[in-house]
N, C-alpha and C positions, 0 to 999 in steps of 0.2 A: 504494500500500500504506500503510495507516495504522500509525502507530507504537504500540507498547505504552504504556499509561499508566505514568507514573513513580510509584513508591510509596515512602513512608517507613514503616518499621516502628516503632511505638511500643512499646518494651519490648525490652531487650537481654539478657534472661535466656534460660532454656531454651525457654520458649514462643515468644519472639521468634525464636530460631534455627529452631524447627520451622516457624514462619510463613514464614520466608525459604525454607526447603527446599520447602514446599508450594506457595508462590505465585510462585517465581522464574521459572516458565515462563509465567505469566500476566501479570505486571507486570515492568517494569524497576525492580527494587529499587535505590534509590540511596543509602540511609543508614538508620541506626537513630537514634532519639531516646530519651532516657530521663531520668528525674528523679534517678536515683542518681548522685551526683557521682563515686563510685568507678569507674563504668563509662565516664564521659565521656572521650573521646580514645582509647579502646581500639578494636580492630578485630575484626569478626566476618565471616569469609569475605570479607575484603577491603573490607568496608563499615565506615566510621567511625561511632562512636557520638557524637552531638552532644547538646547540651542542647536541651530542648524549645523554648526561647526562639528558637532558630535555624530553626525549622520552615519559616517563610515563605521563607527563603533557599535551601532545597533545591530549589525549583521542582517539588515533587511535586504530582501530580494527586489523589492519594489517600493517606490515612494508615491503614495497617492496624494495628489494635489487637492486638498480639501479646503479650497479657498477660491474666491472669485478672481483673484489676481494671478490667474494661470500663466499668462505671458511672462510677467516679471519673475514668478517663481521658477518657471521652466528655464529662463535665462540664468537665474542664480544657480540652479542645480547643474546645468551644463557647464557653467564656468567653474563649478567645484569638481568637475570631472564625472558627474553622473551621466551615463549614456541615456539617450532618448528612449531606448527600449526598456529601461528600468523606471520610467516615469509614467504613472497612471493618471490620465486625465479623467476627472469625475464629471458625469453629466450634470448639466445645470439644474435639472429637476431634482437631483439629489442635493446639490448645494443649497438650493432655495427651499427645500422641504416639500416640493410639490409631489414627490413620490409618496409621501405619507398619506396624502389625500387619496391617491390611487389604492394604497394598501387598505385604508378604511373602507373604500368602496368595494374592494374585492371581498373583505370580510362580510360586509352587509349582503352582497349578492350571494355569497356562500351560505349565510344564515337563512336567507329567503329560500334558497334551493332546498335546504334541509327541511324547512317548514313545509314547503310544497310537497316534498316527497312523503313527509309524515302524514299530511292531510290526504294525499292520494292513497297511501297504504291503508289508512283508516277507512277510506271510502270503499276500497277493494274488499277489506275484511268485512265491513258492514254488508256490502252487496252479496258476498259469498255466503255469509251466515244466513242471509235471508231477511235482514233487518227491515 
């Protein structure tokens, strides 16, 4: 069995948190990195926020850009020697939280389907018994 790729999320704000929520089942997220000195050393969902300069020490296979500043961050990472094939660009719907609305909609539709199946089954049972 192959291991999940280890990922670091660049960006410890709201978009970075949504990136963690969305990708935690795909990647083994090991840390956050950020340029904001105020966020350094804090923890998000048990993951520490480190300075970008420590990126190589995390042992990550991929850097997920969990920020709306993708262009600037990509340039910073490539200048640090991170190859483009190790940079993961996160869809805008994830960064802005629009995927959460879709997730809620899928749950509602799923609940409605279960209810419809239960009502249909009850009708069949009632009809077969001769109700």
